[in-house]
C-alpha positions as CSV (number, residue, x, y, z in Angstrom):
1,M,85.9,155.6,16.9
2,S,86.1,158.9,18.7
3,A,88.8,160.4,16.6
4,P,87.6,163.4,14.5
5,H,87.1,162.8,10.8
6,A,87.1,165.0,7.8
7,L,85.0,164.8,4.7
8,V,87.4,165.8,1.7
9,R,87.3,166.0,-2.0
10,R,90.5,164.7,-3.6
11,N,91.0,163.9,-7.2
12,G,87.2,164.6,-7.9
13,E,86.2,162.0,-5.3
14,V,84.5,162.5,-1.9
15,R,85.8,160.5,1.0
16,E,86.2,160.5,4.7
17,I,89.8,160.6,6.4
18,D,91.3,161.0,9.6
19,S,91.7,164.7,10.4
20,E,95.6,164.3,11.0
21,E,95.9,163.4,7.3
22,L,94.6,166.7,6.2
23,V,97.2,168.9,4.4
24,P,97.0,172.7,3.2
25,G,95.1,172.8,-0.1
26,D,92.7,170.0,0.8
27,I,89.1,170.7,0.0
28,V,87.1,170.1,3.0
29,L,83.1,169.7,3.1
30,L,81.1,170.8,6.1
31,D,77.7,169.8,7.2
32,A,75.7,170.1,10.5
33,G,77.0,168.2,13.5
34,R,80.7,168.1,12.2
35,F,83.7,169.3,13.9
36,V,85.9,171.4,11.6
37,A,89.1,169.5,11.3
38,A,91.4,172.3,10.3
39,D,91.4,176.0,9.5
40,L,89.6,176.6,6.3
41,R,89.0,179.5,4.0
42,L,85.4,179.1,2.9
43,L,84.7,178.6,-0.8
44,E,81.0,178.0,-0.5
45,S,78.4,178.4,2.3
46,A,74.7,177.9,2.4
47,N,72.9,179.1,5.8
48,L,76.3,177.8,7.5
49,Q,76.5,178.4,11.3
50,I,79.3,177.4,13.4
51,E,79.5,177.3,17.1
52,E,82.9,179.0,18.2
53,S,82.3,179.8,21.8
54,A,85.6,177.8,22.8
55,L,87.7,180.3,20.6
56,T,85.7,183.5,20.8
57,G,83.6,183.4,23.7
58,E,80.4,184.0,21.9
59,S,77.4,182.0,23.1
60,V,75.6,182.3,19.8
61,P,76.6,180.4,16.8
62,T,78.4,182.5,14.1
63,T,76.7,182.9,10.7
64,K,79.3,182.2,7.9
65,D,79.5,183.9,4.5
66,A,82.0,182.5,2.0
67,Q,81.7,185.8,-0.1
68,A,82.7,188.1,2.7
69,T,86.3,189.7,2.5
70,F,88.4,191.7,5.0
71,D,91.1,194.1,4.1
72,D,92.4,194.3,7.8
73,P,94.7,191.2,8.7
74,Q,94.1,191.9,12.3
75,T,90.3,191.2,11.9
76,P,89.0,189.6,15.4
77,L,88.4,185.9,15.0
78,G,84.6,186.5,16.0
79,D,84.3,188.7,12.8
80,Q,85.9,186.4,10.4
81,A,82.9,185.4,8.5
82,N,84.7,183.8,5.6
83,T,86.8,181.5,7.9
84,A,86.2,178.1,9.7
85,F,88.3,177.4,12.6
86,M,89.7,173.9,13.7
87,S,87.8,172.2,16.7
88,T,84.7,174.4,16.2
89,L,81.4,172.7,15.6
90,V,78.9,173.2,12.6
91,T,75.5,173.6,13.9
92,Y,73.5,174.4,10.8
93,G,73.8,174.6,7.1
94,R,76.7,173.4,5.0
95,G,79.8,174.7,3.4
96,V,83.0,173.9,1.5
97,G,86.5,175.2,2.4
98,V,90.2,174.9,1.4
99,V,92.7,173.9,4.3
100,V,94.9,176.9,5.1
101,G,96.3,175.7,8.4
102,T,96.7,172.5,10.2
103,G,98.3,171.4,13.8
104,M,100.2,174.2,15.3
105,K,99.5,176.4,12.3
106,T,95.8,176.8,13.4
107,E,94.3,179.2,15.7
108,V,94.0,176.4,18.4
109,G,97.6,175.5,17.7
110,K,98.5,179.1,18.3
111,I,96.8,178.9,21.6
112,A,98.9,175.8,22.5
113,T,102.1,177.7,21.6
114,L,101.1,180.6,24.0
115,I,100.4,178.1,26.7
116,N,103.8,176.3,26.3
117,E,105.8,179.6,26.1
118,E,104.6,180.5,29.7
119,E,106.9,179.7,32.5
120,E,105.5,178.8,35.9
121,S,106.7,181.3,38.5
122,K,106.8,181.2,42.3
123,T,104.1,182.7,44.3
124,P,104.7,185.6,46.6
125,L,104.6,183.3,49.6
126,Q,106.9,180.9,48.1
127,K,109.5,183.6,47.6
128,K,109.0,185.0,51.0
129,L,109.5,181.7,52.8
130,D,112.6,181.0,50.6
131,E,114.1,184.4,51.6
132,L,113.2,183.8,55.2
133,G,114.8,180.2,55.2
134,K,117.8,181.7,53.8
135,T,118.1,184.5,56.2
136,L,117.3,182.3,59.3
137,G,120.0,179.9,58.1
138,K,122.6,182.7,57.8
139,V,121.8,184.0,61.2
140,A,121.7,180.4,62.6
141,V,125.3,179.8,61.3
142,G,126.6,183.2,62.4
143,I,125.2,182.9,65.8
144,C,126.6,179.3,66.3
145,A,130.1,180.4,65.1
146,A,130.1,183.4,67.2
147,M,129.0,181.5,70.3
148,F,131.4,178.5,69.7
149,V,134.4,181.0,69.6
150,L,133.2,183.0,72.6
151,A,132.5,179.8,74.7
152,Y,135.9,178.5,73.7
153,F,137.7,181.5,74.9
154,Q,135.7,181.3,78.2
155,G,137.4,178.0,78.9
156,R,134.6,175.6,78.2
157,D,135.5,172.3,76.9
158,L,135.1,171.5,73.2
159,A,132.3,168.9,73.7
160,S,130.2,171.2,75.7
161,T,130.9,174.1,73.5
162,F,129.9,172.2,70.3
163,L,126.7,170.9,72.1
164,L,126.0,174.5,73.1
165,A,126.5,175.8,69.4
166,V,124.1,173.0,68.1
167,S,121.6,174.1,70.9
168,L,121.7,177.7,69.5
169,A,121.0,176.4,66.1
170,V,118.1,174.5,67.2
171,A,116.9,177.6,69.1
172,S,117.2,179.9,66.1
173,I,115.5,177.6,63.4
174,P,111.6,177.2,63.6
175,E,111.5,173.6,62.7
176,G,107.8,173.3,62.4
177,L,107.5,176.4,60.0
178,A,107.3,174.4,56.8
179,A,104.8,171.9,58.0
180,I,102.7,174.6,59.7
181,V,102.5,176.6,56.4
182,A,101.4,173.3,54.7
183,V,98.8,172.6,57.1
184,V,97.3,176.0,57.1
185,L,97.2,176.1,53.4
186,S,95.4,172.6,53.4
187,I,92.8,173.7,55.8
188,G,92.2,176.9,53.7
189,V,91.8,174.8,50.5
190,T,89.3,172.7,52.3
191,A,87.3,175.7,53.3
192,M,87.3,177.1,50.0
193,A,86.2,173.9,48.3
194,R,83.1,174.2,50.5
195,R,82.5,177.7,48.9
196,N,82.5,176.4,45.3
197,A,86.2,177.2,44.6
198,I,88.7,174.3,44.0
199,I,92.3,175.1,44.4
200,K,94.7,173.1,42.3
201,R,98.0,174.3,43.7
202,L,98.3,175.1,47.4
203,P,100.5,178.3,47.2
204,A,97.9,179.7,44.9
205,V,95.6,180.3,48.0
206,E,98.0,182.9,49.5
207,T,98.4,184.7,46.0
208,L,94.6,185.3,46.0
209,G,95.1,187.6,49.0
210,S,97.4,189.8,47.0
211,V,95.0,190.2,43.9
212,N,94.3,193.8,43.1
213,I,93.1,193.2,39.4
214,V,90.4,190.7,38.6
215,C,89.9,190.1,34.7
216,S,86.5,188.4,34.4
217,D,84.9,186.9,31.3
218,K,81.4,188.2,30.6
219,T,79.2,185.3,29.5
220,G,78.1,183.1,32.4
221,T,80.4,184.8,34.9
222,L,79.2,188.3,35.2
223,T,76.0,187.5,33.4
224,Q,73.5,184.5,33.5
225,N,74.5,183.0,30.2
226,K,70.7,183.0,29.4
227,M,69.2,185.3,26.8
228,T,66.4,187.1,28.4
229,V,63.5,189.4,26.9
230,T,63.6,192.6,29.0
231,R,61.5,194.9,26.8
232,Y,59.0,194.8,24.0
233,F,57.5,197.3,21.7
234,L,53.7,197.3,20.6
235,P,52.5,199.8,18.1
236,G,50.0,202.3,19.7
237,V,51.2,201.3,23.2
238,G,55.0,202.0,22.9
239,E,58.0,200.4,24.7
240,V,57.3,198.3,27.8
241,T,59.7,196.8,30.3
242,L,58.8,193.3,31.1
243,G,57.0,193.2,34.3
244,E,55.7,196.8,34.2
245,N,53.2,196.4,31.4
246,G,49.6,197.7,32.0
247,Q,46.4,195.7,31.6
248,A,45.7,197.5,28.2
249,S,48.7,196.1,26.6
250,L,48.3,192.6,28.0
251,E,46.4,191.2,25.2
252,E,48.3,192.5,22.5
253,A,51.5,191.4,24.4
254,G,50.1,187.9,24.5
255,L,49.5,187.9,20.6
256,L,53.1,189.0,20.2
257,A,54.5,186.4,22.3
258,K,52.1,183.7,20.7
259,A,53.6,184.6,17.3
260,L,57.0,184.1,18.5
261,I,56.3,180.8,20.2
262,L,54.8,179.4,17.1
263,C,57.5,180.7,14.8
264,S,60.3,178.6,16.8
265,D,61.8,175.4,16.7
266,A,63.3,175.5,20.3
267,T,62.0,173.6,23.4
268,Y,62.0,174.6,27.1
269,E,60.8,172.4,29.8
270,N,61.5,172.4,33.6
271,G,64.2,175.2,33.3
272,E,66.1,173.3,30.5
273,G,65.9,174.3,26.9
274,T,67.2,173.0,23.6
275,G,67.9,174.8,20.4
276,D,68.9,178.6,19.7
277,P,69.4,180.6,22.9
278,T,67.3,183.3,21.3
279,E,64.5,181.2,20.7
280,I,64.6,179.7,24.1
281,A,64.3,183.1,25.5
282,L,61.1,183.8,23.4
283,L,59.6,180.8,24.8
284,V,60.4,182.0,28.5
285,F,58.8,185.3,27.5
286,G,55.6,183.6,26.6
287,D,55.8,181.8,30.0
288,Q,56.4,185.1,31.8
289,L,53.0,186.4,30.2
290,G,51.1,183.4,31.3
291,L,50.7,181.7,28.0
292,D,49.9,177.9,27.9
293,R,52.6,176.8,25.5
294,K,51.3,173.2,25.6
295,A,47.8,174.1,24.8
296,L,49.0,176.5,22.1
297,E,51.3,174.0,20.4
298,A,48.3,171.5,20.5
299,S,45.7,173.7,19.0
300,D,48.0,175.5,16.4
301,K,49.4,172.7,14.2
302,R,52.3,173.8,11.8
303,V,51.3,173.0,8.3
304,G,54.1,174.8,6.5
305,E,57.3,176.7,6.9
306,L,60.2,178.8,5.4
307,A,63.5,178.1,7.3
308,F,65.7,180.8,8.4
309,E,68.4,182.1,5.9
310,S,71.1,184.3,6.5
311,D,70.4,186.3,3.3
312,R,66.9,186.9,4.4
313,K,67.4,187.0,8.0
314,L,63.8,185.8,8.5
315,M,62.0,182.5,9.5
316,S,58.2,182.0,8.9
317,T,55.7,179.3,9.8
318,L,52.2,178.5,8.7
319,T,49.8,177.3,11.4
320,D,46.3,175.8,11.5
321,D,44.1,176.7,14.5
322,H,40.9,174.5,13.7
323,G,40.8,175.8,10.2
324,R,42.1,179.1,10.9
325,L,45.2,179.6,8.7
326,R,47.8,182.2,9.7
327,V,51.5,182.9,8.7
328,F,54.0,184.0,11.6
329,T,57.3,185.6,10.5
330,K,60.1,186.6,12.8
331,G,63.5,188.2,12.1
332,A,65.7,191.3,11.8
333,I,63.5,194.5,11.7
334,D,65.2,196.0,8.6
335,S,64.3,192.9,6.7
336,L,61.0,192.4,7.9
337,I,59.6,195.9,7.9
338,T,60.0,196.0,4.0
339,R,57.9,193.0,3.6
340,C,54.9,194.7,5.7
341,T,52.0,196.5,4.3
342,H,50.0,196.9,7.5
343,I,50.5,197.3,11.2
344,R,48.5,196.1,14.1
345,E,47.9,199.3,16.4
346,N,45.8,199.2,19.5
347,G,44.1,195.9,18.5
348,Q,43.3,197.4,14.9
349,V,44.9,196.6,11.5
350,V,45.9,199.8,9.8
351,P,48.0,200.6,6.8
352,L,51.8,201.0,7.5
353,T,52.8,204.7,7.1
354,A,56.0,206.6,7.1
355,D,55.3,207.6,10.8
356,H,55.1,204.1,11.8
357,C,58.4,203.2,10.1
358,E,60.1,206.2,11.7
359,Q,58.8,205.1,15.1
360,V,60.0,201.7,14.7
361,V,63.5,202.9,13.6
362,H,63.6,205.1,16.8
363,V,62.6,202.3,19.0
364,T,65.3,200.0,17.4
365,D,67.9,202.4,17.8
366,G,67.0,203.0,21.4
367,M,67.0,199.2,22.1
368,S,70.3,198.8,20.3
369,G,71.9,201.6,22.4
370,Q,71.1,199.7,25.6
371,A,72.9,196.7,24.0
372,L,69.6,194.8,23.4
373,R,69.3,192.3,20.6
374,T,66.2,193.1,18.7
375,L,63.8,190.8,17.1
376,A,60.7,191.7,15.2
377,V,57.5,189.7,14.5
378,A,54.7,189.9,11.7
379,Y,51.6,187.8,10.8
380,K,49.0,187.4,8.2
381,P,45.7,185.4,8.0
382,V,45.5,183.2,4.7
383,D,42.5,181.5,3.4
384,Q,44.4,178.4,2.3
385,V,47.8,176.7,2.5
386,V,50.4,179.1,0.7
387,P,53.6,178.0,-0.7
388,P,56.8,179.0,1.2
389,E,57.6,181.7,-1.4
390,E,54.3,183.5,-0.7
391,M,54.6,183.5,3.1
392,E,56.7,186.6,3.5
393,Q,54.4,189.1,1.4
394,D,51.9,191.6,2.6
395,L,52.5,191.0,6.2
396,I,51.2,192.9,9.3
397,L,53.8,194.0,11.7
398,L,52.9,193.1,15.4
399,G,55.7,194.5,17.3
400,M,59.3,193.9,18.6
401,V,61.3,192.4,21.6
402,G,64.4,193.4,23.0
403,M,66.8,190.8,24.7
404,I,69.9,190.5,26.6
405,D,72.0,188.2,28.7
406,P,71.3,189.9,32.0
407,P,74.0,190.5,34.6
408,R,74.0,188.3,37.8
409,E,72.6,190.2,40.7
410,E,75.3,188.6,43.1
411,A,77.8,189.8,40.7
412,K,77.1,193.4,41.2
413,Q,77.3,192.9,44.9
414,A,80.6,191.2,44.6
415,I,82.1,194.0,42.4
416,R,81.0,196.6,44.9
417,Q,82.7,194.7,47.7
418,A,85.7,194.2,45.5
419,A,85.9,197.9,44.9
420,Q,85.7,198.6,48.7
421,A,88.7,196.1,49.2
422,G,90.7,198.0,46.5
423,I,90.2,195.3,43.8
424,T,89.5,196.6,40.2
425,T,87.2,194.3,38.2
426,I,87.9,194.3,34.3
427,M,85.5,192.7,31.8
428,I,87.2,190.8,28.8
429,T,84.8,189.5,26.3
430,G,84.3,188.3,22.7
431,D,81.2,190.4,22.3
432,H,80.8,193.7,20.6
433,K,81.9,196.9,22.4
434,N,78.5,198.5,22.9
435,T,77.0,195.2,24.2
436,A,79.8,194.8,26.5
437,F,79.8,198.3,27.8
438,A,76.0,198.3,28.4
439,I,76.5,195.3,30.8
440,A,79.5,196.8,32.4
441,R,77.5,199.9,33.1
442,E,74.8,197.9,34.6
443,L,77.1,196.2,36.8
444,G,78.9,199.3,37.9
445,L,82.2,198.5,36.2
446,A,82.2,201.5,33.7
447,D,80.3,204.8,33.3
448,D,81.7,206.0,30.0
449,L,82.2,204.3,26.7
450,S,85.7,205.7,26.7
451,Q,86.5,203.1,29.3
452,A,85.9,200.2,26.7
453,V,88.4,199.3,23.9
454,T,88.3,196.7,21.2
455,G,91.1,194.0,20.4
456,E,91.4,195.9,17.0
457,E,92.3,199.1,18.8
458,L,94.9,197.4,21.1
459,N,96.7,196.4,18.0
460,Q,97.7,200.0,17.6
461,Y,99.7,200.0,20.7
462,S,103.1,198.3,21.4
463,D,103.3,196.2,24.7
464,E,105.1,199.2,26.4
465,E,102.5,201.7,25.2
466,F,99.5,199.5,26.2
467,A,101.1,198.9,29.7
468,G,100.8,202.7,30.3
469,R,97.4,202.9,29.1
470,A,95.7,199.8,30.5
471,A,94.6,201.3,33.8
472,Q,92.2,203.7,32.2
473,Y,90.1,200.7,30.6
474,R,87.4,198.6,32.3
475,V,86.1,196.8,29.2
476,F,87.9,195.0,26.5
477,A,85.6,193.8,23.7
478,R,86.3,191.6,20.5
479,V,89.6,190.2,21.7
480,S,91.6,187.3,20.7
481,P,93.7,184.9,22.8
482,E,96.8,186.9,22.0
483,H,95.1,190.0,23.3
484,K,94.0,188.5,26.6
485,V,97.6,187.7,27.1
486,K,98.6,191.1,26.3
487,I,96.0,192.5,28.7
488,V,97.2,190.4,31.6
489,K,101.0,191.2,31.0
490,A,100.1,195.0,30.7
491,F,98.6,194.8,34.2
492,Q,101.4,192.8,35.6
493,A,103.9,195.1,34.1
494,Q,102.6,197.9,36.5
495,G,103.2,195.8,39.6
496,N,99.6,194.4,39.9
497,I,98.8,190.8,40.9
498,V,96.3,189.7,38.3
499,S,93.4,187.1,38.4
500,M,91.8,185.9,35.1
501,T,88.9,183.8,34.5
502,G,87.8,182.0,31.5
503,D,86.2,178.9,30.2
504,G,87.3,178.2,26.5
505,V,90.2,176.9,24.8
506,N,90.9,180.6,23.8
507,D,91.2,181.6,27.6
508,A,94.0,178.9,28.4
509,P,97.0,181.2,27.6
510,S,95.8,184.2,29.6
511,L,94.9,181.8,32.6
512,N,98.4,180.5,32.4
513,A,99.8,183.8,32.2
514,A,97.9,185.4,35.1
515,D,99.1,185.0,38.7
516,I,95.9,183.3,39.5
517,G,94.0,181.7,36.6
518,V,90.4,180.8,37.3
519,A,88.5,178.3,35.1
520,M,84.6,177.7,34.9
521,G,83.7,174.3,36.3
522,I,80.4,173.9,34.5
523,T,81.1,175.5,31.1
524,G,84.8,175.3,31.1
525,T,86.7,173.3,28.7
526,D,89.4,170.6,29.9
527,V,92.0,172.8,28.4
528,A,91.0,175.8,30.5
529,K,90.8,173.8,33.8
530,N,94.2,172.3,33.1
531,A,95.7,175.8,32.8
532,A,94.2,177.4,35.8
533,A,95.0,177.4,39.4
534,M,91.5,177.5,40.6
535,I,88.2,176.1,39.3
536,L,84.8,177.5,40.2
537,T,82.3,174.8,40.5
538,D,79.3,177.4,40.1
539,D,80.7,179.6,37.4
540,N,79.9,182.7,39.5
541,F,81.9,185.8,39.9
542,A,81.0,186.5,43.5
543,T,82.8,183.2,44.2
544,I,85.9,184.7,43.1
545,I,85.7,187.5,45.6
546,A,84.7,185.2,48.2
547,A,87.8,183.2,47.6
548,I,90.1,186.5,47.5
549,E,88.6,187.1,50.9
550,Q,89.6,183.7,52.0
551,G,92.9,184.1,50.5
552,R,93.4,187.3,52.6
553,N,92.5,185.5,55.8
554,I,94.7,182.6,55.1
555,Y,97.7,184.9,54.4
556,N,96.9,186.7,57.7
557,N,96.8,183.5,59.5
558,I,100.1,182.3,58.0
559,K,101.8,185.5,58.9
560,K,100.3,185.2,62.5
561,S,101.9,181.7,62.8
562,V,105.3,182.9,61.3
563,I,105.6,185.8,63.6
564,F,104.6,183.9,66.5
565,L,107.3,181.2,65.8
566,L,110.0,183.7,65.1
567,A,109.3,185.6,68.2
568,S,109.2,182.5,70.4
569,N,112.5,181.4,68.8
570,M,113.8,185.0,69.3
571,G,113.1,184.5,73.0
572,E,115.2,181.2,73.0
573,V,118.0,182.8,71.3
574,V,118.1,185.8,73.4
575,A,117.9,183.8,76.7
576,M,120.9,181.4,75.3
577,V,123.1,184.2,73.9
578,F,122.7,186.9,76.8
579,S,123.4,184.1,79.4
580,I,126.5,182.9,77.7
581,V,127.9,186.5,77.2
582,I,127.5,187.3,80.9
583,G,129.1,183.9,81.7
584,W,126.1,181.9,82.9
585,P,125.5,178.3,82.0
586,A,123.0,177.9,79.1
587,P,119.5,178.2,80.5
588,L,118.1,175.5,78.2
589,I,119.6,172.3,77.1
590,A,119.3,170.8,73.5
591,T,116.4,168.4,74.2
592,Q,114.4,171.1,75.9
593,L,114.8,173.4,73.0
594,L,113.6,170.6,70.6
595,W,110.7,170.0,73.0
596,I,109.7,173.6,72.8
597,N,110.1,173.9,69.0
598,L,108.5,170.8,68.0
599,L,105.6,170.9,70.3
600,T,104.6,173.8,72.6
601,D,105.7,176.3,69.7
602,S,104.2,174.2,66.9
603,L,100.8,173.6,68.4
604,P,99.7,177.1,68.9
605,A,101.2,178.2,65.6
606,I,99.0,175.7,63.8
607,A,95.9,176.7,66.0
608,L,96.6,180.5,64.8
609,G,96.6,179.1,61.2
610,M,93.1,177.9,61.8
611,D,91.9,181.2,63.3
612,P,88.3,182.2,62.1
613,S,88.0,184.7,59.2
614,D,88.1,188.4,60.0
615,P,85.0,190.0,58.8
616,D,86.9,193.3,58.2
617,V,89.5,192.0,56.0
618,M,87.7,193.2,52.7
619,R,87.8,196.8,54.1
620,E,91.5,196.8,53.7
621,L,93.6,197.4,50.6
622,P,95.3,194.6,49.0
623,R,98.9,194.1,50.2
624,K,101.7,194.8,47.9
625,P,103.3,191.7,46.4
626,N,106.8,192.6,47.7
627,E,105.5,193.3,51.1
628,S,107.6,191.6,53.7
629,F,106.3,189.2,56.5
630,F,107.8,191.8,58.8
631,A,105.7,194.8,57.6
632,G,103.3,196.7,59.6
633,G,105.2,196.4,62.8
634,A,105.4,192.5,62.7
635,G,109.4,192.9,62.7
636,L,109.3,195.1,65.8
637,R,106.9,192.6,67.5
638,V,109.4,189.8,66.9
639,V,112.3,191.7,68.3
640,L,110.6,193.3,71.4
641,G,108.3,190.2,72.1
642,G,111.4,187.7,71.7
643,T,113.8,190.0,73.8
644,L,111.1,190.2,76.5
645,I,110.5,186.5,76.4
646,G,114.3,186.0,76.6
647,L,114.9,188.2,79.5
648,L,112.1,186.8,81.6
649,T,113.5,183.4,80.9
650,M,116.8,184.5,82.2
651,T,115.1,185.9,85.2
652,A,113.4,182.6,86.1
653,F,116.7,180.8,85.5
654,W,118.5,183.2,88.0
655,Y,115.6,182.7,90.5
656,G,116.3,179.0,90.3
657,F,119.8,179.5,91.7
658,Y,118.8,182.3,94.0
659,E,116.0,180.1,95.8
660,H,118.7,177.6,96.7
661,G,121.2,180.3,97.8
662,Y,123.4,180.3,94.6
663,Q,124.2,182.5,91.8
664,P,124.3,181.4,88.0
665,Y,128.0,182.5,87.9
666,D,129.2,180.4,90.9
667,A,132.0,178.1,90.4
668,A,130.6,174.9,92.2
669,I,126.9,174.5,91.6
670,P,125.3,171.1,92.5
671,E,123.6,169.2,89.7
672,M,120.4,169.2,91.4
673,V,120.4,173.0,91.7
674,L,121.2,173.5,88.0
675,E,118.5,171.2,86.9
676,Y,116.1,173.1,89.1
677,A,117.2,176.3,87.5
678,H,116.8,174.7,84.1
679,T,113.3,173.7,84.9
680,M,112.4,177.3,86.0
681,A,113.8,178.6,82.7
682,F,111.9,175.8,80.8
683,M,108.6,176.4,82.3
684,T,108.7,180.1,82.1
685,I,109.6,180.2,78.5
686,I,106.9,177.8,77.8
687,C,104.3,179.6,79.9
688,C,105.5,183.0,78.0
689,Q,105.0,181.4,74.5
690,L,101.7,179.6,75.1
691,L,100.0,182.6,76.7
692,Y,101.5,185.1,74.4
693,A,100.0,183.2,71.5
694,L,96.4,184.3,72.6
695,S,97.4,188.0,71.7
696,F,98.5,187.2,68.2
697,R,94.8,186.7,67.0
698,S,94.5,190.5,66.1
699,A,97.0,193.6,65.9
700,T,94.5,195.9,67.4
701,K,91.6,194.0,69.0
702,S,91.8,192.6,72.5
703,I,91.6,188.9,73.3
704,F,88.2,189.7,74.7
705,Q,87.0,191.6,71.5
706,V,88.0,188.7,69.3
707,G,86.5,186.2,71.8
708,L,88.7,184.5,74.2
709,F,87.4,180.9,73.1
710,S,86.3,181.9,69.5
711,N,89.4,180.0,68.3
712,K,88.8,176.6,70.1
713,Y,91.9,175.2,68.4
714,L,94.0,177.9,70.1
715,A,92.4,177.5,73.5
716,G,93.0,173.7,73.2
717,A,96.6,174.1,72.1
718,V,97.3,176.3,75.1
719,V,95.7,173.7,77.5
720,L,97.5,170.8,75.7
721,G,100.7,172.5,75.9
722,M,100.3,172.9,79.8
723,L,99.3,169.4,80.2
724,L,102.2,168.3,78.1
725,Q,104.5,170.2,80.6
726,L,102.9,168.6,83.5
727,L,103.7,165.2,82.1
728,A,107.2,166.3,81.5
729,L,107.6,167.2,85.2
730,T,105.9,164.3,86.7
731,V,106.6,161.2,84.5
732,P,110.0,159.9,85.6
733,F,111.5,158.8,82.2
734,L,110.5,162.3,80.8
735,Q,112.2,164.0,83.8
736,Q,115.4,162.1,83.1
737,A,115.3,162.7,79.4
738,F,114.7,166.6,79.9
739,K,116.7,166.7,83.2
740,L,113.9,168.4,85.2
741,R,113.1,168.7,88.9
742,P,109.6,169.2,90.5
743,L,108.8,172.8,91.1
744,D,107.8,173.9,94.7
745,A,105.0,176.4,95.0
746,R,106.9,179.5,94.9
747,G,108.6,178.2,91.6
748,W,105.1,177.8,90.1
749,L,104.1,181.2,91.2
750,V,107.2,182.7,89.5
751,A,107.0,180.7,86.4
752,I,103.3,181.5,85.8
753,G,103.6,185.0,86.9
754,L,106.5,185.7,84.6
755,G,104.8,183.8,81.7
756,I,101.8,185.9,81.7
757,V,103.9,189.3,81.5
758,P,104.2,189.3,77.5
759,L,100.4,188.8,77.1
760,I,99.8,191.7,79.5
761,I,102.1,194.1,78.1
762,T,100.7,193.3,74.5
763,E,97.3,193.8,75.4
764,L,98.2,197.2,77.0
765,V,99.9,198.3,73.9
766,K,96.9,197.4,71.8
767,A,94.5,199.4,74.2
768,I,96.9,202.5,73.8
769,K,96.7,202.1,70.2
770,R,92.9,202.0,70.2
771,W,92.7,204.9,72.6
772,R,94.9,207.0,70.1
773,A,92.7,206.0,67.2
774,V,89.5,207.0,69.1
775,V,90.6,210.3,70.4
776,P,91.0,212.1,67.1
777,A,87.7,211.0,65.9
778,V,86.0,212.2,69.1
779,S,87.6,215.6,68.8
780,N,86.9,215.8,65.2
781,P,83.4,214.5,64.7
C-alpha cells in the first residue's frame, strides 16, 4: 500500500500502475499530492508546482511550465521548469509528461551512483595509530633481538635470556593504547550528543579537530528556514524597516497587512503554520503589527476568489465586512501595477502617475538588490459581488513588502569563532546567486559579489582548474549534486580537511565524499543521515563549530594519553636496556612490567583522555592532517622524559643493593637483596609515572594554573595507583606473585623523592617557557 504508484495513459486508457513498471516513453499524469515516479519531460502544465527541496535545496515549491525551453544542457536542476524529477512531490496544479528516465537513469539514480562510487577512507587518527603500531612493533622486535644476542654473549642461560627478551617486548609496547583511545573517543561521543551532535563513527570525532573548511547548506542551517517580512513600502511614507516604523505609518501599515492576511490560504497558530512559506510570513507580519487575525477573519468573510496562476502571478479574494465588499489582490509588482489605476498615498486615494510607477520600480530594485523577495498588494471597494474575471481591474495600489529567510544570530557568532580558529566557512546552496550572496554578506562570509559563483560557471572549469580557484570563493549558488562533490574534492585536493552539511537526497554524495559529512536531524532525509558521519539534532550551524571545538579537545586528550604512555614505556625500556648493557640484572621482572603497563600506566592515561576542555583551543589554527603525534616537542618529551624515568629507576635499583652492602654487578647476591632492589625500582618507576602524569594536562600551563584537582579522574587515578602499590607490597600472595619485599623508611623516602623529580623538572621547563614568552611582550609593549 505504501509503494508509490503512477497514473499513466497507455493505448488511450488511463490506469494506475506500480512506479517500477514505468518505461521510457510512458505518458504520466500528475496531480496535487502525487509523487513523481520517474524523470519526466512535461508536455502539459496547468498551475503546476512541485516541491523539489530534496533535490535542489529550495524550500519553496518550483513552478513548472511545459512550454519552457533551454538551450544549455548544463541548466541547473532548479531552473529546469519543463522537467519533473523522480521522488519529488506535486503540491499544486496538474500536468502531463513523458518518461525520459527511470531507475539509475534518473537524477536520483545519478545521486545513488555518486554515493556508491565513494570509497570509505581512514581518518587521520586511524592512519597515525596504524603507523605508530607498526613502528612500535618493529622497535620491540629489534630491541628483543639485540638484547637476546647481548644477554647470550654475556653468559646468561637461554631460559632467562628468553624471559628477558619477552620482558623487553612487554616494556616497549603500550598494551592499553587501543582500549584507551576507544574509551576516550566514546567519552567524547557521549559529551557531543549532549550538545546536539550525534557521531555515527567513533574515529570521526578526531577528524573534526582537523577540519579547516566547513561547507554549509544555507536554508535552515545558516538561516532560520522561515520566510520573514523585514521591510515594507507605503506610498507617501517610503520604505520602512519592520520594527522601526513611526506612528504616522502605523494605520496604513495595518491596512497593508490586513489586505495580505485576507488574500491568503495559509494558517499560523502557536508557532506552527501550514501552506506556502511566503503566505505564512505575511500572517506573522500582521501579528507583528498587532492585528487580531481571528477577529479579522471573523468579520471579513470571503465570498469570492480568483486562485493564483503562474501566467498572471496574482491571487485575489473578495470579502464581505458587514455589507462592505472589497477585493484584495497580491502578487508580483510587475503584474499587479499594470492593473492599477490609483494608489493610496498618505491615507488618500489618488490617480497613479508615472512618478508613482518610477518610485515603485526604484523600491523594487532596491529590495531585490538586498535579496528580498517582493510582493505587492492592491485593493478596490465594490458595490456588489463581482465575477472572478472582473476582480483584477481598476485596482488601488496599497504598497509592497520585502521578505527573506533571515540568518541565524548564533550562526554569525559561530562563523566569527570559526574564523578566529582558522576555519573557513563556505556556503553551498540551490538559491540564486544574489540571494545567497546577500545572506553571506550579512553573516560575514563574503564582502564582494566576486566571491560568489554559480554551478553553471563551475562547468567552465576542469577539476584541476577549479581546484586552483576554489579558495577564492565563499558562496556557491544554483549547484547540482555533482557540483557539490566537485567542490568538496577541489578543497580536498589542496590538502584541506572538509566538513560538508546537508539535508536532502541531493546532498548525500557530497556528505559521503567529505572528510566529515554532517546531516540535519530535523529536516534531513534518511538518505542524507545514512551518508553522514555526524547528525545535528538541532540543525544549527553553531553546533558544528561546537563539535569542532570538542573534536580538537578530544584529539589533544588522545595525544596526551599516547605521549604519556610512550614516555612511561620509554622509561621501562631505558631502565631494562641500560641495566643489561652495563652488566646489571634486569631491574624489573615480566610480571611487574605487565602490572605497570596494564594498571598504573593505563589508569592515568584514561584520566588524561577525560581532561576538561581547554577554553583556548579555538584560538589555535587547525592542525595539519599529516601532523605527527610527536609534533610540537612531543617526541622530545617522550625521549627526555622516558630517559629520565629510566635513569631514576636504575638509581633506585642500585640503591636497593647499596643499602644492603652490595653492588648490582656482584657475583653472588642473596635472593632477598635482589627482590628488595626490584621493589625499589618497581616503586620508583610507578611514583615517577603517576606523578609525571599530572604535568601532561598542559604543555605550557603549570599544574596550579590548570587546577590541581580540576581533573578529578586524574587525581583519583594517581591515588588509586598508589593504593594498588600498597596492596601489592602488603598482601602476601601479591608479594609472592611480583617478588616484592617491604620497604623501610629510607627506601620509601628514596622512592618518593626520586618519583617526584620528573614532575618538578617538567614544571620548571614550563615556567622558563612562560618567562621567555612574557619578556618580549614586556620589552615591546
